BAFI-3210 file (N, C-alpha, C; in Angstrom, 3 decimals, decimal comma, padded with zeros to 6 digits):
// residues 314
n [1|2|3|4|5|6|7|8|9|10|11|12|13|14|15|16|17|18|19|20|21|22|23|24|25|26|27|28|29|30|31|32|33|34|35|36|37|38|39|40|41|42|43|44|45|46|47|48|49|50|51|52|53|54|55|56|57|58|59|60|61|62|63|64|65|66|67|68|69|70|71|72|73|74|75|76|77|78|79|80|81|82|83|84|85|86|87|88|89|90|91|92|93|94|95|96|97|98|99|100|101|102|103|104|105|106|107|108|109|110|111|112|113|114|115|116|117|118|119|120|121|122|123|124|125|126|127|128|129|130|131|132|133|134|135|136|137|138|139|140|141|142|143|144|145|146|147|148|149|150|151|152|153|154|155|156|157|158|159|160|161|162|163|164|165|166|167|168|169|170|171|172|173|174|175|176|177|178|179|180|181|182|183|184|185|186|187|188|189|190|191|192|193|194|195|196|197|198|199|200|201|202|203|204|205|206|207|208|209|210|211|212|213|214|215|216|217|218|219|220|221|222|223|224|225|226|227|228|229|230|231|232|233|234|235|236|237|238|239|240|241|242|243|244|245|246|247|248|249|250|251|252|253|254|255|256|257|258|259|260|261|262|263|264|265|266|267|268|269|270|271|272|273|274|275|276|277|278|279|280|281|282|283|284|285|286|287|288|289|290|291|292|293|294|295|296|297|298|299|300|301|302|303|304|305|306|307|308|309|310|311|312|313|314]
n.u [052,362|055,116|056,744|060,096|062,265|065,441|068,517|070,415|072,552|076,853|079,436|081,976|085,300|089,021|090,682|093,618|094,875|093,494|094,648|096,883|096,162|096,560|099,117|102,596|103,896|107,628|109,628|111,967|113,793|112,955|109,930|106,706|104,004|100,581|097,930|094,277|091,489|089,408|087,581|085,616|086,603|088,763|086,146|083,965|085,270|083,918|081,270|080,338|081,168|079,699|076,861|076,820|077,521|075,568|073,037|074,622|077,273|078,167|077,774|080,061|082,551|084,597|085,365|088,261|088,816|087,530|088,055|091,127|089,657|089,053|091,186|092,698|091,499|091,640|089,313|087,579|086,403|084,667|086,962|086,834|085,147|085,985|088,034|090,939|092,262|095,096|097,651|100,046|104,161|106,260|108,741|108,566|109,787|108,901|106,586|105,172|105,631|104,207|101,277|100,597|099,564|095,942|093,712|092,958|091,435|092,794|093,988|096,193|098,897|099,363|101,413|100,506|099,055|100,621|102,823|106,239|107,154|109,285|111,646|113,240|114,113|117,459|120,426|122,322|126,084|126,720|124,403|123,809|123,519|124,220|123,297|121,473|122,748|121,350|118,761|116,769|115,453|116,149|118,438|121,467|124,239|125,980|127,774|131,218|132,540|133,525|133,451|130,562|130,165|131,143|128,705|126,680|127,589|127,775|124,463|123,604|124,354|123,279|120,314|119,703|120,625|118,712|116,479|117,230|116,946|114,244|113,172|113,793|112,710|109,922|109,877|110,432|107,558|107,063|104,672|103,426|102,875|105,037|107,522|108,230|108,867|112,107|112,075|113,271|113,279|113,353|112,406|110,009|106,446|102,867|100,032|096,522|095,309|092,904|091,796|090,755|090,873|091,436|092,740|094,764|096,281|096,936|098,591|100,437|101,413|102,804|104,417|106,272|107,776|110,755|112,301|110,948|111,910|113,475|112,865|110,517|109,831|110,208|107,820|105,926|106,217|106,487|103,585|102,559|103,408|102,939|100,652|098,250|098,829|097,851|095,189|093,824|093,840|094,048|093,105|095,341|097,697|096,666|097,060|100,525|100,774|099,397|099,848|102,561|104,545|104,225|104,310|104,419|103,280|103,803|102,464|104,543|106,162|105,436|105,305|107,942|109,139|107,978|109,280|111,884|111,224|110,783|113,359|113,710|115,711|116,575|114,131|113,292|115,184|114,634|112,147|112,840|114,048|111,988|109,747|111,301|112,826|115,888|118,389|118,582|120,650|123,563|123,190|123,828|123,919|122,244|120,828|117,835|114,871|112,485|113,481|115,110|114,044|112,206|114,538|115,447|112,734|113,115|115,414|114,491|112,722|114,589|115,211|117,516|119,166|118,968|119,610|122,174|125,289|124,991|125,100|126,839|128,473|128,134]
n.v [097,275|099,474|101,081|100,763|103,135|103,658|105,004|106,757|104,830|105,246|103,639|102,817|104,620|105,246|107,540|108,127|105,171|104,802|106,474|104,576|101,943|099,122|099,948|098,617|097,861|096,924|093,894|092,592|091,241|090,992|090,679|091,797|094,235|094,428|096,753|095,408|095,884|096,936|096,811|098,265|100,399|102,316|103,297|101,184|099,668|100,822|101,083|098,138|097,977|099,102|098,498|096,010|096,510|098,686|101,452|103,274|103,355|104,960|107,325|106,921|106,569|108,042|107,590|106,930|105,727|103,505|102,185|101,653|100,835|098,106|096,632|096,600|095,117|092,832|092,266|090,846|090,479|092,831|094,119|092,257|092,935|094,365|093,559|093,412|092,635|091,594|091,427|089,940|088,952|086,926|084,838|081,205|079,646|081,189|081,793|079,294|079,616|081,633|080,563|078,652|080,298|079,915|081,404|083,115|084,080|082,225|082,402|081,270|081,819|078,858|076,610|074,455|074,951|077,401|078,728|078,418|081,411|083,879|084,121|084,001|084,253|086,547|086,447|087,984|088,688|089,693|088,975|086,624|084,640|083,097|080,508|080,768|079,905|079,212|079,438|077,462|077,681|079,730|082,978|084,728|087,109|087,012|085,426|085,510|087,738|086,641|084,282|084,579|085,882|083,837|081,437|083,077|082,891|080,452|079,851|081,408|079,865|077,734|078,373|079,352|076,590|075,112|076,815|076,429|073,477|073,619|074,824|073,047|071,408|071,940|072,932|070,024|069,066|067,799|067,354|070,169|070,124|068,401|069,202|071,143|070,354|070,125|072,900|075,390|076,604|078,781|080,380|082,930|083,358|084,277|085,718|085,989|087,326|087,453|088,928|089,065|092,155|091,274|088,591|089,796|091,569|089,208|088,023|089,984|090,021|087,959|087,580|090,130|090,215|089,991|087,735|086,700|085,045|086,876|087,386|086,645|088,556|090,951|091,067|091,195|094,044|096,114|095,388|095,964|098,659|100,472|099,829|098,864|100,685|102,736|102,124|101,539|103,248|104,175|101,599|100,482|101,829|101,650|098,504|098,677|100,013|097,781|095,392|094,764|096,574|095,512|094,144|090,717|089,636|086,273|084,463|083,425|084,946|087,699|086,750|087,068|088,804|090,883|090,281|091,094|093,136|094,291|094,344|091,863|089,500|086,813|085,568|086,009|084,023|081,687|081,112|081,001|078,644|077,101|077,021|075,955|077,543|077,556|075,531|073,595|074,087|073,371|071,525|071,117|073,981|074,574|075,899|077,976|077,776|079,368|081,387|082,721|084,219|085,374|086,400|088,530|090,606|091,548|093,103|094,969|096,324|097,599|096,243|094,445|091,177|089,030|086,293|086,436|086,321|083,425|081,934|082,308|081,510|079,967]
n.w [083,765|084,914|081,357|080,533|080,264|078,157|077,894|074,848|073,817|072,961|071,388|073,938|073,447|073,017|072,063|072,446|071,854|069,695|067,593|067,311|066,119|064,432|064,247|064,122|066,895|067,226|068,126|069,488|067,288|064,353|065,419|066,405|067,413|067,133|067,928|066,959|067,420|069,920|073,091|074,983|077,544|080,494|081,379|081,419|082,966|085,289|085,197|085,028|087,245|088,840|088,328|089,717|092,412|093,007|093,489|094,756|094,608|093,209|094,683|096,824|095,625|093,149|089,973|089,101|091,978|092,632|090,724|091,349|093,618|093,164|091,971|093,866|095,676|094,095|092,914|090,196|087,928|086,677|085,434|083,040|081,561|079,357|076,214|074,114|071,036|069,647|067,149|066,545|065,967|066,531|067,825|067,584|070,133|072,245|071,641|072,651|075,613|075,580|074,894|076,911|078,084|078,521|078,612|076,666|073,267|070,335|067,169|065,080|062,789|060,296|059,368|057,996|055,508|054,533|053,271|055,644|057,844|056,448|058,460|061,503|064,525|065,270|067,074|068,537|068,975|071,604|072,894|074,039|076,879|080,027|081,392|084,619|087,972|090,307|089,568|088,259|085,439|084,287|083,369|083,645|083,721|080,233|078,002|076,982|074,404|071,837|072,475|072,326|069,425|068,041|068,601|067,484|064,662|064,052|064,548|062,471|060,524|061,227|060,678|057,925|056,769|057,525|056,272|053,795|053,543|054,242|052,132|050,060|050,438|050,009|047,256|046,183|046,481|048,706|050,944|052,907|055,534|057,203|056,069|056,982|059,602|060,482|060,957|062,525|065,934|066,712|064,544|063,225|063,865|063,648|064,657|065,829|068,801|071,326|074,559|077,378|079,827|082,784|082,654|080,710|082,348|083,749|082,675|081,928|084,363|085,049|083,298|082,549|084,785|086,004|086,333|083,997|080,782|078,746|076,058|075,778|077,513|076,847|074,571|076,768|077,964|075,999|075,356|077,558|078,195|076,040|075,127|076,887|078,640|077,053|076,740|078,871|081,427|084,106|085,028|084,270|085,878|088,332|088,385|088,441|090,626|092,538|092,136|089,961|091,125|093,613|097,250|098,068|100,902|102,794|105,937|107,060|106,008|107,545|110,153|110,399|109,654|111,256|114,189|113,201|113,007|115,397|116,954|118,066|117,037|117,485|117,746|115,430|113,601|115,048|114,094|111,412|111,628|112,289|110,756|108,601|107,561|107,533|108,500|111,049|114,787|113,622|111,865|107,720|106,174|103,458|100,072|099,988|098,401|099,112|101,278|100,040|098,767|100,712|101,549|099,569|099,922|102,389|101,740|099,568|101,500|103,406|105,067|107,864|107,738|109,846|109,944|108,401|108,900|109,774|107,275|105,820|104,654|102,110]
ca.u [054,341|055,386|057,613|061,278|063,329|066,804|069,539|071,362|074,825|078,049|080,545|083,460|086,619|089,928|091,753|095,339|094,569|092,606|095,720|098,514|095,370|097,184|100,781|103,021|105,446|108,591|109,772|113,132|115,075|111,667|109,248|105,291|102,634|099,580|096,336|093,894|090,558|089,208|086,141|085,359|087,519|088,500|084,386|083,446|085,143|083,394|079,700|080,372|081,074|078,271|075,821|077,091|077,713|074,372|073,849|075,519|078,877|078,977|078,714|081,176|083,654|085,122|085,975|089,572|088,872|086,710|089,256|091,978|089,843|088,866|092,372|093,442|091,211|091,133|087,514|088,477|085,104|084,654|087,766|086,882|084,271|087,039|088,712|091,651|092,438|096,353|098,464|101,662|104,464|106,944|109,052|108,112|109,969|108,796|105,007|105,153|105,276|102,604|100,584|100,289|098,180|095,124|092,238|092,266|090,859|094,060|094,322|097,952|099,536|099,296|102,209|100,384|098,353|100,849|104,259|106,278|107,450|110,801|112,641|114,269|114,783|118,959|120,963|124,310|127,168|126,812|123,252|124,666|122,954|124,422|123,068|121,714|123,048|120,474|117,266|117,207|114,820|116,870|119,813|122,024|125,085|126,406|129,205|132,432|132,227|134,437|132,056|129,220|130,236|130,850|127,599|126,128|128,008|127,127|123,048|123,246|124,387|122,150|119,516|120,194|120,384|117,358|115,673|117,164|116,368|112,758|112,672|113,748|111,585|109,092|109,696|109,754|105,963|106,940|103,708|104,312|102,948|106,056|108,021|108,386|109,321|113,194|112,611|114,236|112,382|113,536|111,356|109,133|104,872|102,246|098,743|095,484|095,606|091,694|092,344|090,012|091,839|091,595|093,400|095,816|097,173|097,905|099,590|101,305|102,409|104,358|105,542|106,998|108,693|112,020|112,566|110,728|112,446|114,257|111,988|108,918|109,040|110,440|106,694|105,485|106,787|105,947|101,544|101,524|103,641|102,758|099,092|097,602|098,586|097,164|094,014|093,378|095,259|093,500|093,465|097,131|098,562|096,415|097,855|101,675|100,977|099,037|100,439|103,631|105,549|103,525|105,252|103,392|103,797|102,952|102,324|105,633|106,837|104,963|105,752|109,620|109,209|107,550|110,128|112,999|110,729|110,997|114,378|114,261|116,729|116,727|112,867|113,388|115,472|113,889|110,727|113,054|114,228|110,312|109,796|112,239|113,850|117,248|118,580|118,851|121,998|124,811|123,061|124,584|123,536|121,594|120,199|116,513|114,062|111,294|114,421|115,983|112,772|111,950|115,692|114,775|112,055|113,790|116,393|113,695|112,104|115,833|115,850|118,694|118,679|118,662|120,292|123,314|126,240|125,132|124,708|127,719|129,608|127,125]
ca.v [097,369|100,534|100,952|101,200|104,022|103,727|106,028|106,487|104,376|105,705|102,824|103,681|104,408|105,705|108,356|107,296|103,849|104,850|106,518|103,345|100,950|098,639|100,598|097,816|097,950|096,582|093,783|091,528|091,762|090,886|090,447|093,053|093,971|095,680|096,605|095,219|096,105|096,468|096,725|098,608|101,325|102,609|103,959|100,235|099,002|101,426|100,677|096,504|097,463|099,838|097,439|094,759|097,416|099,172|102,762|103,789|103,327|106,317|109,188|106,761|106,669|108,932|106,796|106,448|105,296|102,187|101,248|100,956|099,761|096,800|096,010|096,448|093,966|091,821|092,277|091,002|090,463|093,788|094,164|091,099|094,186|095,110|093,047|093,379|091,795|091,997|090,730|089,176|088,131|086,082|083,575|080,012|079,039|082,582|081,569|078,234|079,791|083,009|079,958|078,461|081,465|079,261|082,149|083,880|083,123|082,847|081,682|081,181|081,273|077,352|076,026|073,032|075,502|078,418|078,570|079,122|082,405|083,368|084,653|083,386|085,563|085,836|086,462|089,259|088,506|090,723|088,461|085,124|084,684|082,129|079,770|080,886|079,334|079,388|079,432|076,292|078,052|081,652|082,909|085,588|087,084|086,744|084,676|086,335|088,594|085,881|082,863|085,501|086,111|082,165|080,930|083,832|083,123|078,850|080,245|082,023|078,802|076,270|078,852|078,959|075,624|074,659|077,144|075,545|072,277|073,483|075,107|072,506|070,042|072,176|072,696|068,819|068,945|067,724|068,098|071,041|070,092|067,354|069,690|072,432|069,741|070,686|074,177|075,772|077,152|080,734|080,519|083,696|082,437|084,906|084,878|086,821|087,217|088,022|088,809|090,468|093,050|090,870|087,679|090,442|091,863|088,486|087,397|091,035|090,386|086,829|087,976|091,734|089,900|090,252|086,335|085,885|085,085|088,000|087,296|087,187|089,590|092,335|091,366|091,603|095,037|096,363|095,438|097,249|099,995|101,006|099,217|099,146|102,374|103,882|101,624|101,663|104,754|104,255|100,048|100,476|102,804|100,378|097,331|099,074|100,133|096,887|094,151|094,563|097,127|095,478|092,941|090,409|088,615|085,332|083,972|083,499|086,332|088,160|086,340|087,192|090,855|091,437|089,859|091,986|095,341|094,808|094,044|090,315|089,182|085,431|085,402|085,689|082,991|080,510|081,063|080,746|077,362|076,250|077,376|075,501|078,243|077,532|074,379|073,399|074,335|072,030|071,255|071,682|074,922|074,651|077,022|077,461|079,456|080,771|081,919|083,540|085,671|086,723|087,696|089,630|090,812|092,239|094,829|095,375|096,926|098,286|095,013|094,099|090,069|088,607|085,464|087,064|085,704|082,034|081,472|083,355|080,561|079,877]
ca.w [083,850|083,672|080,454|081,297|078,692|078,003|077,454|073,939|074,415|072,470|071,849|074,439|072,412|073,220|071,029|072,546|071,533|067,856|066,762|066,962|065,835|063,228|064,233|064,560|067,527|067,102|069,221|069,144|065,540|063,254|065,730|066,097|068,398|066,726|068,594|065,624|067,776|071,568|073,274|075,864|078,272|082,152|082,066|080,973|084,500|086,001|084,736|085,390|089,033|089,495|088,333|090,653|093,750|093,233|092,693|096,193|094,735|092,195|095,719|097,478|095,048|091,657|088,739|089,445|093,230|092,190|090,117|092,161|094,626|092,554|091,823|095,685|096,370|093,598|092,437|088,391|087,433|086,144|084,569|082,249|080,397|078,616|075,119|072,789|070,079|069,201|065,914|066,800|064,889|067,693|067,855|068,100|071,457|073,288|071,516|073,195|076,304|075,707|074,433|077,933|079,048|078,240|079,034|075,388|071,966|069,513|065,910|064,421|061,275|059,849|058,313|057,143|054,663|054,028|053,378|057,204|057,708|056,075|059,358|062,312|065,539|065,768|068,758|068,394|069,876|073,012|073,750|074,475|077,923|081,088|082,868|086,164|089,291|091,554|088,926|086,731|083,904|084,467|082,783|084,604|083,064|079,425|077,393|076,656|073,069|071,166|071,810|071,715|067,931|067,516|068,216|066,205|063,153|063,678|064,687|060,873|059,417|060,606|060,048|056,290|056,455|058,183|055,558|052,445|053,532|054,074|050,918|049,165|050,238|049,429|045,834|045,364|046,179|049,876|051,922|053,784|056,975|056,896|055,030|057,970|060,807|060,915|061,362|064,288|066,972|066,082|063,293|063,929|063,661|063,517|065,518|066,727|070,742|071,774|075,746|078,503|080,715|083,582|082,121|080,358|083,620|084,407|082,022|082,267|085,941|085,489|081,842|082,425|086,185|085,823|085,888|082,904|079,761|078,559|074,756|075,913|078,413|075,639|074,385|077,365|077,929|075,321|075,033|078,721|078,564|074,758|074,111|077,753|079,005|076,393|076,651|080,383|082,267|085,559|085,252|084,693|087,472|089,585|088,302|088,617|092,010|093,273|091,829|089,611|091,660|094,770|097,534|098,431|102,139|103,294|107,092|107,451|106,200|108,157|111,390|110,881|110,022|112,928|114,788|113,332|113,365|117,451|117,197|118,216|115,710|117,792|117,437|113,867|113,217|115,147|113,397|110,219|111,468|112,531|109,538|108,026|106,122|107,933|108,651|113,097|114,990|113,695|110,266|106,602|105,414|102,069|099,463|100,397|098,007|100,068|101,954|099,361|098,810|101,737|102,173|098,802|100,567|103,308|101,080|099,046|103,095|103,839|106,538|107,804|107,728|110,830|109,775|107,614|108,723|110,053|105,888|104,498|103,663|101,189]
c.u [054,523|056,440|058,497|061,804|064,879|067,467|070,232|072,111|075,499|079,096|082,031|084,402|087,748|090,997|092,766|095,268|093,721|094,102|096,891|097,246|096,372|098,504|101,231|104,391|106,063|109,600|110,788|113,378|113,897|110,587|107,945|104,695|101,927|098,535|095,084|091,685|090,389|087,644|086,193|086,723|087,455|086,696|084,133|083,608|084,319|081,939|079,407|080,231|080,097|077,126|075,464|077,147|076,428|074,665|074,390|076,729|079,182|079,305|079,028|082,303|083,713|085,302|087,022|089,636|088,288|087,671|089,883|091,348|089,527|090,089|093,351|092,842|090,448|089,686|087,665|087,591|084,885|085,807|087,671|085,681|084,768|088,626|089,520|092,029|094,124|096,845|099,730|102,677|105,761|107,538|108,572|108,604|109,185|107,000|104,592|104,755|103,763|101,122|099,180|099,339|096,624|093,365|092,274|092,039|092,448|093,728|095,366|097,414|099,704|100,555|101,979|099,483|099,253|102,385|105,448|107,293|109,106|111,718|112,545|114,937|116,454|119,731|122,356|124,734|127,177|125,154|122,995|124,215|123,294|123,272|122,909|122,165|122,219|119,215|117,878|116,922|115,334|117,989|120,402|124,067|124,931|128,027|129,972|132,157|132,934|133,707|131,119|129,117|130,360|129,427|126,594|126,258|127,735|125,603|123,047|123,302|123,216|120,548|119,311|119,745|119,524|116,369|116,091|117,086|114,865|112,421|112,603|112,874|109,887|108,625|109,583|108,856|105,885|105,906|104,014|104,033|104,075|107,377|109,023|109,340|111,174|113,348|112,643|113,313|112,373|113,006|110,271|107,410|103,977|100,642|098,099|095,380|094,451|091,386|091,459|091,148|092,379|092,696|095,105|097,090|097,440|098,847|100,939|101,797|103,300|105,060|106,334|107,905|109,926|112,710|111,856|112,005|112,687|113,116|110,232|108,660|109,256|108,716|105,771|105,042|106,287|104,010|101,380|101,621|103,504|101,111|098,192|097,509|097,916|095,520|092,933|093,891|095,193|093,483|095,651|098,047|097,880|097,286|099,259|101,611|100,503|099,352|101,679|104,757|104,970|104,564|104,387|103,825|103,200|103,237|103,412|106,586|106,596|105,178|107,067|109,910|109,049|108,082|111,640|112,391|110,835|112,405|115,105|114,879|116,544|115,603|113,205|113,926|115,576|112,544|111,353|112,928|113,162|109,761|110,526|113,169|115,331|117,124|118,969|120,418|122,920|124,440|123,576|123,477|123,143|120,705|118,712|115,579|113,618|112,535|114,935|114,938|112,134|112,923|115,668|113,490|112,414|114,537|115,626|112,578|113,235|115,791|116,547|117,846|119,142|120,289|122,131|124,572|126,225|125,273|125,942|128,446|129,131|127,581]
c.v [098,564|100,246|102,158|102,338|103,514|104,611|105,784|106,136|104,830|104,301|103,470|103,735|105,483|106,525|108,294|106,044|103,927|105,220|106,009|102,118|100,052|099,140|099,418|098,126|096,556|095,642|092,619|092,317|091,907|090,328|092,182|092,755|095,190|095,153|096,685|096,279|095,994|096,756|097,342|099,626|101,735|102,564|102,448|099,174|099,023|101,034|099,345|096,723|098,381|098,924|096,337|095,742|098,157|100,616|103,567|103,753|104,467|107,466|108,440|107,338|107,253|107,026|106,096|105,632|104,230|101,714|101,037|100,285|098,024|096,039|095,706|095,370|092,360|090,919|092,330|090,878|092,242|094,302|093,270|092,243|094,040|094,045|093,752|092,463|092,155|091,045|090,667|088,475|087,930|084,843|082,169|079,325|080,242|081,939|080,397|078,876|080,863|082,060|079,286|078,813|080,826|080,227|083,319|083,225|083,294|081,841|082,142|081,043|079,861|077,159|074,556|073,977|076,911|078,120|078,827|080,431|082,900|084,245|083,930|084,534|085,214|086,874|087,164|088,578|088,963|089,762|087,102|084,920|083,091|081,857|080,017|079,640|078,636|079,281|078,162|076,478|079,698|081,954|084,587|085,787|086,969|086,193|085,662|086,874|087,821|084,827|083,574|085,081|084,354|081,673|081,199|083,463|080,980|079,090|080,897|080,707|077,859|077,092|078,721|078,132|074,590|075,453|076,442|074,422|072,182|073,974|074,236|070,898|070,932|072,591|071,774|068,441|068,527|068,226|069,205|071,140|068,807|068,483|070,686|071,765|070,336|072,206|074,733|076,569|078,057|081,031|081,211|082,843|083,746|084,463|086,529|086,392|087,957|088,038|089,466|090,577|091,869|089,747|088,567|090,558|090,673|087,806|088,760|090,774|089,062|087,239|088,976|090,825|090,044|088,594|085,789|085,963|086,350|088,221|087,088|088,020|091,266|092,226|091,915|093,396|096,326|096,618|096,307|098,570|100,784|100,817|099,533|100,570|102,777|103,528|102,363|102,379|104,030|102,853|099,960|100,706|101,762|099,576|097,344|098,648|099,189|095,430|093,856|094,993|096,469|094,200|092,343|089,133|087,633|085,267|084,315|084,675|087,597|088,256|086,946|088,368|091,219|091,201|090,868|093,229|095,469|095,080|092,616|089,340|087,675|084,778|084,613|084,584|081,770|080,334|080,641|079,347|076,660|076,379|076,575|076,289|078,004|076,185|074,875|073,284|072,596|070,820|072,204|072,466|074,724|076,105|076,663|078,580|080,411|081,421|083,018|084,748|085,993|087,875|088,869|090,865|092,740|093,494|095,208|097,076|097,934|097,781|095,081|092,193|089,273|087,184|085,103|086,080|084,047|081,528|082,287|083,132|080,179|079,973]
c.w [083,784|083,096|080,807|079,753|078,740|077,469|075,746|074,080|073,356|072,288|072,462|073,274|073,205|072,119|070,762|071,457|069,757|067,008|066,768|066,781|064,633|063,157|064,835|065,767|067,358|067,825|068,764|067,875|064,535|064,004|065,725|066,880|067,901|067,485|066,530|066,137|069,448|071,554|074,826|076,344|079,941|082,244|081,801|082,551|085,630|086,196|085,066|086,711|089,952|089,776|089,264|092,166|094,047|093,358|094,028|095,518|094,286|093,518|096,323|097,026|093,353|090,688|089,286|090,944|092,894|091,691|090,323|093,361|094,263|092,639|092,791|095,995|095,931|092,759|090,618|088,075|086,229|084,793|083,041|080,821|079,165|077,835|074,487|072,223|069,383|067,477|066,047|066,321|066,391|067,498|068,255|069,783|072,032|072,962|072,469|074,309|076,717|075,533|075,883|078,496|078,201|078,467|077,975|074,102|070,759|068,370|065,511|063,295|060,900|058,987|057,506|055,581|054,133|054,691|055,282|056,675|057,536|057,218|060,628|063,290|065,498|066,552|068,080|069,264|071,475|073,974|074,549|075,912|078,365|081,189|084,176|086,643|090,344|090,901|087,719|085,657|083,814|083,534|084,043|083,533|081,390|079,119|076,406|074,712|072,088|071,086|071,094|070,147|067,269|067,410|067,409|064,724|062,962|063,992|063,226|059,974|059,782|060,517|058,346|056,197|056,295|057,086|054,111|051,969|052,992|052,870|049,630|049,013|049,632|048,085|045,498|045,591|047,608|050,718|052,944|055,432|057,526|056,315|056,149|059,262|061,492|060,752|062,126|065,226|067,357|064,983|063,646|063,141|064,345|063,851|066,228|067,705|070,748|073,519|076,362|079,038|081,623|083,426|081,265|081,330|084,180|083,800|082,266|083,198|085,812|084,181|081,751|084,117|085,207|085,784|085,269|081,960|079,259|076,715|075,176|076,427|077,855|074,948|075,134|077,900|077,237|074,956|076,595|078,695|077,354|074,626|075,841|078,638|078,535|076,455|077,973|081,415|083,204|085,850|085,392|085,546|088,245|089,292|088,549|090,024|092,887|093,389|090,627|090,330|093,528|095,275|097,765|099,953|102,437|104,846|107,382|107,576|106,945|110,064|111,618|110,836|110,815|114,120|114,840|113,708|114,760|117,816|117,978|117,278|115,466|117,614|115,664|113,090|113,825|114,738|111,744|110,026|111,670|111,662|108,501|106,805|106,254|108,573|110,752|113,000|114,613|112,163|109,186|106,548|103,544|101,247|099,915|099,028|097,857|100,749|101,761|098,983|099,398|102,485|101,230|099,012|101,299|102,991|100,928|099,987|103,668|105,275|106,746|108,177|108,788|111,094|109,263|107,490|109,327|108,059|105,041|104,238|102,656|099,619]
res [x|x|x|x|x|x|x|x|x|x|x|x|x|x|x|x|x|x|x|x|x|x|x|x|x|x|x|x|x|x|x|x|x|x|x|x|x|x|x|x|x|x|x|x|x|x|x|x|x|x|x|x|x|x|x|x|x|x|x|x|x|x|x|x|x|x|x|x|x|x|x|x|x|x|x|x|x|x|x|x|x|x|x|x|x|x|x|x|x|x|x|x|x|x|x|x|x|x|x|x|x|x|x|x|x|x|x|x|x|x|x|x|x|x|x|x|x|x|x|x|x|x|x|x|x|x|x|x|x|x|x|x|x|x|x|x|x|x|x|x|x|x|x|x|x|x|x|x|x|x|x|x|x|x|x|x|x|x|x|x|x|x|x|x|x|x|x|x|x|x|x|x|x|x|x|x|x|x|x|x|x|x|x|x|x|x|x|x|x|x|x|x|x|x|x|x|x|x|x|x|x|x|x|x|x|x|x|x|x|x|x|x|x|x|x|x|x|x|x|x|x|x|x|x|x|x|x|x|x|x|x|x|x|x|x|x|x|x|x|x|x|x|x|x|x|x|x|x|x|x|x|x|x|x|x|x|x|x|x|x|x|x|x|x|x|x|x|x|x|x|x|x|x|x|x|x|x|x|x|x|x|x|x|x|x|x|x|x|x|x|x|x|x|x|x|x|x|x|x|x|x|x|x|x|x|x|x|x|x|x|x|x|x|x]
***
């Protein structure tokens, strides 16, 4: 058997990311994100893809083109060759949403063994958001300044009282695992979070979205725009073009948009009725989330909404 030789390899690095290793990026009032370690770069994605596709791929596409092809066609396995470990400090209520992404390795600060972090996320008077009318899990607009100031004063009193009671229990010898139970969800926690690039981009796609809760979106924005942008710039650009800033069209969307595009508004309306986006003639007009999502897509495309007059009373 012919003896095979291998070239000497050096660990791929990214100078732009190395320059910020360990440096905290401030988030919210007392949170942060910092890079602890990473493995892989854009070149690692290309390397993995070329093993998969065979030797001929290199002649067909340059590195940038290959990465963009992978993102465009949802070939995600090569992205899993890149991993990053972050150290985060985040309010517990936002961390609850964060930890739902079960695609990472996590080690969180334990208040069973250590004293709870003496910091809680504070809300300024101008940051109290109103409940969204059309989205049960979202917010829109802000309360007035006077009411906001009142809520901030209440928050300060509540945080101070909760911390005082916690400290009193600790000083009395109460077990840490029990003393902590009345701390507010605004209390900061810390964790090490290690994730591959594929699952990180999925996290960012969901949490950078305008509909995501502001607090976790603030962390996602920092991770994407300050860290991933430096780490894997080609993959980041492709992600922005093909996922974050892209638009997904369903079969229903395509059918209706095709009718609108050829000027057949009546067919578009009838299709919307057949797909139960609009009520049948004579029926009460009700809110429909799928229809509203399609309408937003039409606005982004600069297209008219043929049934707008029909639902103007909503």
